[in-house]
N, C-alpha and C positions, 0 to 999 in steps of 0.2 A: 224844479217841480215836474214830476212826471205827468203824462197825459191824463191818466185816470184821476189824479187829484185835482187837475185843472177842470175836468168835466164835473167832478163833485162840487167844486167851488162855484162854477156857473149854475149848477142845479140849485144850490143853496141860495145864491143871489136872486135867481129867478123866482123861487118860492117866496122869499122875503119881499121882493118888489110886488108880486101879485097880491100878497096878503096886505101890504101897505096900501095898495090901490083899492082894497076892499072887494076883490074879485074872487069868484070861485074858479076852479080849473075849467069847469064847463063854460062859464061866462067868457073867460079869456080865449078859450079854444074857439068858441062860436064867433067871437070878434075877429079871429084870425082865419076863420074858414077851415078849421081843422077839427078832428075828433078830440074829445076830452082825453083820450089815451095819449095823444101827442104831448100835451102839457104834463100829464102824469109821468110818462116815461122820461121826459126831459128833466123834470124836477127830481127824479130818482137816479139820474145819470144812466138810465138804460139805453138812451139814445142821445146823440149829440146833434144839436140843431145846426143847420147850414148857416153860413154867414148872413144871408138875406133873411132867414127866419129870425136870427138874433136882432137884426135891424127892425123888423116888423114888431117883434115882441117889445123891444125898447120903446118904440113909438106908441104902441098901444098902452104901455104902462106909464108913459109920460116921463121916461128917464133916458139917459144917454146910453149908447151901447157900451161905453166904458164902465157904466155901473153894473153891467152884466158880465163883462169879460174879465177874467182874472188878470191881474197886473202882469203876470209872467207870460201871458199870451200876447200882450200888447208890445209893439215895437218901441223900444226906448231910443231916444235921440242921443 
């Protein structure tokens, strides 16, 4: 899987998790201390979040980072 498709998969997973949590982009962004455009651009794969941003997003959404990171990005044992 190429990088762009992995970014798109993370974007889709983030949006699904946010909607499941019942949060708007603005609400999630505020809880993270970021502008709404951060969430918008991440959900459309215009930007890729740093690892620590993924950790914070997962925590705020009550999910594991594995729920956000596409399987092909995870190290397999």
